[in-house]
C-alpha positions as CSV (number, residue, x, y, z in Angstrom):
1,X,99.0,101.4,118.6
2,X,97.5,101.4,116.2
3,X,92.6,91.4,101.5
4,X,93.0,90.1,96.9
5,X,90.2,89.0,98.6
6,X,91.2,85.5,98.0
7,X,88.9,83.2,96.2
8,X,86.0,81.7,98.2
9,X,87.4,78.5,99.8
10,X,84.2,76.5,100.3
11,X,83.4,77.5,103.8
12,X,84.9,80.9,104.5
13,X,86.0,84.2,103.1
14,X,89.5,85.4,104.0
15,X,89.8,88.8,105.5
16,X,92.7,90.9,106.5
17,X,92.9,94.3,108.0
18,X,95.8,96.7,108.0
19,X,96.3,100.0,109.8
20,X,99.0,102.5,110.2
21,X,98.8,105.9,111.8
22,X,101.8,108.2,111.8
23,X,103.0,111.7,110.8
24,X,102.1,112.2,107.2
25,X,101.6,108.4,107.1
26,X,98.5,106.3,106.5
27,X,95.8,104.4,108.1
28,X,95.2,101.2,106.2
29,X,92.4,98.8,106.5
30,X,91.8,95.9,104.2
31,X,88.6,94.0,104.1
32,X,88.4,90.9,102.0
33,X,85.9,90.5,99.1
34,X,83.7,87.5,99.1
35,X,83.6,86.2,95.6
36,X,82.8,83.1,93.6
37,X,83.3,82.4,89.9
38,X,82.9,85.5,87.9
39,X,82.9,87.8,90.9
40,X,79.5,86.7,92.1
41,X,79.0,87.4,95.8
42,X,78.3,84.3,97.9
43,X,76.9,84.5,101.4
44,X,77.0,82.0,104.2
45,X,73.7,80.6,105.5
46,X,71.7,83.4,107.0
47,X,72.3,83.8,110.7
48,X,69.6,84.8,113.3
49,X,69.1,88.5,113.5
50,X,71.2,90.1,116.2
51,X,70.3,93.1,118.4
52,X,72.2,96.4,118.3
53,X,73.9,95.7,121.6
54,X,76.1,92.7,122.3
55,X,74.5,89.8,124.2
56,X,76.0,89.1,127.6
57,X,78.2,86.1,127.6
58,X,81.0,84.7,129.6
59,X,84.2,86.6,128.6
60,X,87.1,84.3,127.5
61,X,90.7,85.2,127.8
62,X,90.8,85.7,124.0
63,X,87.9,86.4,121.7
64,X,86.2,83.5,119.8
65,X,85.6,85.0,116.4
66,X,84.4,83.8,113.0
67,X,86.0,84.9,109.8
68,X,85.3,88.3,108.3
69,X,85.9,90.5,111.3
70,X,87.3,94.1,110.9
71,X,90.4,95.2,112.8
72,X,91.8,98.7,113.0
73,X,94.1,100.6,115.4
74,X,92.8,103.4,117.5
75,X,95.9,105.5,118.4
76,X,94.0,107.8,120.8
77,X,92.9,104.9,123.1
78,X,96.1,102.9,122.3
79,X,94.0,99.9,121.4
80,X,93.2,97.8,118.4
81,X,89.4,97.7,117.7
82,X,88.0,94.5,116.4
83,X,84.4,94.4,115.3
84,X,82.0,91.8,113.9
85,X,82.7,88.6,111.9
86,X,80.6,85.6,111.2
87,X,79.1,84.3,114.5
88,X,80.4,87.3,116.3
89,X,78.4,89.8,114.3
90,X,77.8,92.6,116.9
91,X,80.7,92.3,119.3
92,X,83.5,94.9,119.8
93,X,86.7,93.6,121.2
94,X,89.8,95.7,122.3
95,X,93.4,94.7,122.3
96,X,95.7,96.9,124.5
97,X,99.0,95.2,123.6
98,X,98.9,92.7,126.4
99,X,95.3,91.4,126.8
100,X,91.8,91.4,125.3
101,X,88.7,93.1,126.8
102,X,85.1,93.0,125.6
103,X,83.6,96.5,125.1
104,X,80.1,97.3,126.1
105,X,79.2,100.4,124.0
106,X,75.9,102.2,124.5
107,X,75.2,101.9,120.7
108,X,76.5,99.3,118.3
109,X,76.2,99.0,114.5
110,X,73.9,96.1,113.3
111,X,76.0,93.0,113.5
112,X,77.9,92.3,110.3
113,X,81.0,90.8,108.7
114,X,83.4,91.8,105.8
115,X,83.0,95.5,106.6
116,X,85.7,98.1,105.7
117,X,87.3,100.1,108.5
118,X,90.0,102.7,109.0
119,X,91.2,105.4,111.5
120,X,90.6,109.0,110.5
121,X,93.2,111.2,112.2
122,X,91.5,114.5,111.4
123,X,88.5,113.5,113.6
124,X,90.1,110.9,115.9
125,X,87.5,108.4,115.0
126,X,87.6,104.8,113.8
127,X,85.3,104.5,110.7
128,X,83.3,101.4,109.7
129,X,81.6,101.0,106.3
130,X,79.2,98.5,104.8
131,X,79.5,94.7,104.9
132,X,76.9,92.0,105.2
133,X,74.5,91.6,108.1
134,X,74.0,88.4,110.0
135,X,70.7,87.6,108.3
136,X,72.4,88.1,104.9
137,X,71.4,91.7,103.8
138,X,74.2,93.9,102.5
139,X,74.4,97.5,103.8
140,X,76.0,100.8,102.9
141,X,75.9,102.7,106.2
142,X,79.0,104.4,107.8
143,X,79.7,104.3,111.6
144,X,82.3,105.8,113.9
145,X,83.9,104.5,117.1
146,X,85.1,107.3,119.5
147,X,86.8,105.0,122.0
148,X,83.7,104.4,124.1
149,X,80.7,103.8,121.8
150,X,79.6,103.7,118.2
151,X,77.6,106.4,116.3
152,X,76.1,106.4,112.8
153,X,77.7,109.0,110.5
154,X,75.8,108.2,107.3
155,X,72.8,106.0,106.7
156,X,73.8,105.3,103.1
157,X,72.1,108.1,101.1
158,X,74.2,108.6,98.0
159,X,76.9,106.3,99.4
160,X,78.9,103.6,97.5
161,X,76.7,100.6,96.6
162,X,75.9,98.3,99.5
163,X,77.8,95.2,100.1
164,X,81.0,93.5,101.4
165,X,84.3,93.8,99.6
166,X,85.3,97.4,100.1
167,X,88.7,98.5,101.2
168,X,89.0,101.7,103.2
169,X,92.2,103.6,104.1
170,X,93.4,106.9,105.3
171,X,95.8,108.4,102.8
172,X,98.1,110.6,104.9
173,X,100.0,111.7,101.8
174,X,97.0,113.4,100.1
175,X,95.0,113.7,103.4
176,X,91.9,111.9,102.4
177,X,89.9,108.8,103.3
178,X,89.8,106.5,100.3
179,X,87.3,103.7,99.8
180,X,87.5,101.2,96.9
181,X,84.7,98.9,95.9
182,X,85.7,95.4,94.8
183,X,82.4,93.6,94.3
184,X,79.4,93.7,92.1
185,X,78.6,96.2,89.4
186,X,80.4,98.9,91.3
187,X,83.7,97.0,91.3
188,X,86.7,99.3,90.7
189,X,85.0,102.5,91.9
190,X,86.9,104.9,94.2
191,X,85.1,107.1,96.8
192,X,86.4,109.9,99.0
193,X,85.0,110.9,102.4
194,X,84.0,114.6,102.5
195,X,83.5,114.7,106.3
196,X,79.7,114.0,106.0
197,X,79.2,111.6,103.1
198,X,81.0,109.7,100.4
199,X,81.7,111.3,97.0
200,X,82.7,109.2,94.0
201,X,86.1,110.1,92.4
202,X,85.2,109.8,88.7
203,X,88.8,109.5,87.6
204,X,89.6,106.8,90.2
205,X,88.3,103.7,88.4
206,X,90.2,100.4,88.6
207,X,89.6,97.5,86.2
208,X,86.3,95.7,86.8
209,X,87.1,92.3,88.2
210,X,90.2,93.5,90.1
211,X,89.7,92.7,93.8
212,X,91.7,95.0,95.9
213,X,93.0,93.3,99.1
214,X,95.3,95.9,100.6
215,X,96.3,99.5,100.5
216,X,99.1,101.3,102.3
217,X,101.7,104.1,102.1
218,X,105.3,102.8,101.5
219,X,107.4,104.3,104.4
220,X,110.4,104.5,102.2
221,X,109.0,106.2,99.1
222,X,105.6,107.7,100.4
223,X,104.0,105.9,97.4
224,X,100.3,105.0,98.1
225,X,100.0,101.4,96.8
226,X,97.2,99.0,96.4
227,X,97.4,95.2,95.8
228,X,94.7,93.3,93.9
229,X,94.1,90.1,92.1
230,X,92.1,88.4,89.4
231,X,91.7,91.1,86.8
232,X,89.9,89.8,83.7
233,X,92.1,87.5,81.7
234,X,94.8,87.6,84.4
235,X,94.9,85.5,87.6
236,X,98.1,87.1,88.9
237,X,98.4,89.7,91.7
238,X,98.9,93.2,90.4
239,X,100.1,96.4,92.2
240,X,98.7,99.9,91.7
241,X,99.7,103.4,92.8
242,X,97.4,106.3,93.7
243,X,98.3,109.9,92.9
244,X,95.4,111.4,94.8
245,X,93.0,111.3,91.8
246,X,93.8,108.2,89.7
247,X,95.3,104.8,89.8
248,X,98.3,103.6,87.7
249,X,99.5,100.1,87.4
250,X,103.1,99.4,88.6
251,X,105.1,97.0,86.6
252,X,106.5,94.2,88.8
253,X,108.3,90.9,88.1
254,X,107.3,89.1,91.3
255,X,103.6,88.7,92.1
256,X,102.8,87.2,95.5
257,X,100.0,84.6,95.4
258,X,96.8,84.8,97.4
259,X,97.5,88.1,99.3
260,X,95.7,88.3,102.6
261,X,97.4,91.2,104.4
262,X,99.4,94.4,103.7
263,X,100.8,96.8,106.3
264,X,103.6,99.3,106.7
265,X,106.4,97.8,108.7
266,X,108.1,100.3,111.0
267,X,110.9,97.9,111.9
268,X,112.0,97.5,108.3
269,X,110.8,100.8,106.8
270,X,108.9,99.0,104.0
271,X,105.6,97.4,103.3
272,X,105.0,93.9,104.7
273,X,102.7,91.5,102.8
274,X,101.4,88.1,103.9
275,X,100.1,85.5,101.5
276,X,98.2,82.3,102.1
277,X,98.3,80.1,99.0
278,X,96.1,77.1,98.7
279,X,99.2,75.1,97.6
280,X,100.5,73.5,100.7
281,X,104.0,73.1,99.3
282,X,104.4,76.9,99.0
283,X,103.1,77.6,102.5
284,X,102.1,81.0,104.0
285,X,104.7,83.5,102.9
286,X,106.0,86.9,104.0
287,X,107.0,89.5,101.3
288,X,108.4,93.0,101.5
289,X,108.2,95.9,99.0
290,X,111.6,96.9,97.7
291,X,110.5,100.1,96.1
292,X,109.9,98.7,92.7
293,X,109.1,95.0,93.2
294,X,108.0,92.4,95.8
295,X,110.7,90.4,97.5
296,X,110.0,87.1,99.3
297,X,111.4,87.0,102.9
298,X,113.5,83.9,103.0
299,X,112.7,81.6,105.9
300,X,109.8,83.6,107.2
301,X,106.4,81.9,107.4
302,X,103.1,83.2,108.6
303,X,102.4,81.4,111.9
304,X,98.6,81.3,111.8
305,X,95.7,81.4,109.4
306,X,95.7,85.2,108.9
307,X,92.6,87.2,109.3
308,X,93.9,90.7,110.0
309,X,97.2,92.6,109.7
310,X,97.6,95.8,111.7
311,X,100.5,98.3,112.1
312,X,101.0,99.0,115.8
313,X,102.6,102.5,115.9
314,X,102.8,102.6,119.7
315,X,105.2,99.6,119.8
316,X,106.5,100.0,116.2
317,X,105.7,96.7,114.7
318,X,103.1,94.8,112.6
319,X,100.5,92.7,114.4
320,X,99.0,89.6,112.8
321,X,95.6,88.3,114.0
322,X,94.6,84.8,113.1
323,X,93.6,81.4,114.3
324,X,95.3,78.0,114.4
325,X,92.3,76.3,112.9
326,X,90.3,77.7,110.0
327,X,87.1,79.3,111.3
328,X,83.8,78.5,109.6
329,X,80.2,79.3,110.2
330,X,79.1,77.8,113.4
331,X,82.7,77.2,114.4
332,X,84.4,80.4,115.6
333,X,88.1,80.1,116.7
334,X,90.3,81.7,119.4
335,X,92.1,84.7,118.0
336,X,95.9,84.6,118.4
337,X,98.1,87.8,118.1
338,X,101.7,87.7,116.7
339,X,104.1,90.6,116.2
340,X,106.8,91.0,113.6
341,X,110.3,92.1,114.7
342,X,111.7,92.6,111.2
343,X,112.8,89.1,110.7
344,X,110.5,86.7,112.6
345,X,107.1,86.4,114.3
346,X,106.6,86.4,118.1
347,X,103.4,85.3,119.8
348,X,101.8,87.9,122.1
349,X,99.5,87.7,125.0
């Protein structure tokens, strides 16, 4: 098996994660940016400091998570790895396609939300970068999950600036792990993982103020695409292509509003995009990439408040993780899993 960060909505940030692993394909993880007016980062009220190991609690049938968790597929263990989130800062949950289980790793990253994550096929590790800790501090450390426990890869020396709002993805076309910053003074920077640390790609700058919410390789054209929103002077969604060293804007006619998830769809051989507009009349929408433009999927609606979108390579479909009621600080919600069969959503578990 294997976020335009949307505007801050008063009591939550929206986050979506996307992952695909395949032959010369891509691992994609999207982590939403938390932003207020003018791109200013806004944090929830500081939470009590959490230990580096999850606290023992009764295990429910499905996890109760706050917003801002990271989700990524681990193809070696055939599980989706879900970490963190507000009010669930230091927990690691595993989805095996049928049921959830709470992991008890020997070592755990300091509890956080809005971290970037992606699977690295060259090492067989799930990587986690940055985010904001429960007490409110931002971090720039890099961790790895090996299927059993977490280990720190880099403490942050010379790393991208600390904070939430990064998007990390494995680019199988150019065989490199790509990290894009979307918050603060470092917004628009692109970093590549060398195997031991992050190195800035000097020619990989995106416009400051553009919040990248999703990156993925198009199965049909092998184009590495990113979707963002809110560039200076333009509130519309924009699409960008990566050639391994620089970004280039793609001219589109249709621009999906409030993007919250992007994933490669094995059933349709295209990219699947979910949007969650604040306009109730529009509703949560499903879009596909037609090779040169975004196409709304007639009649398809996102069934839950989306928090993460993951490509399940084992079963060959896109998974959507979300809740029926909007999570807020102090009010985590049960996580529901839905799968996309190419034309409709089906609830799992």
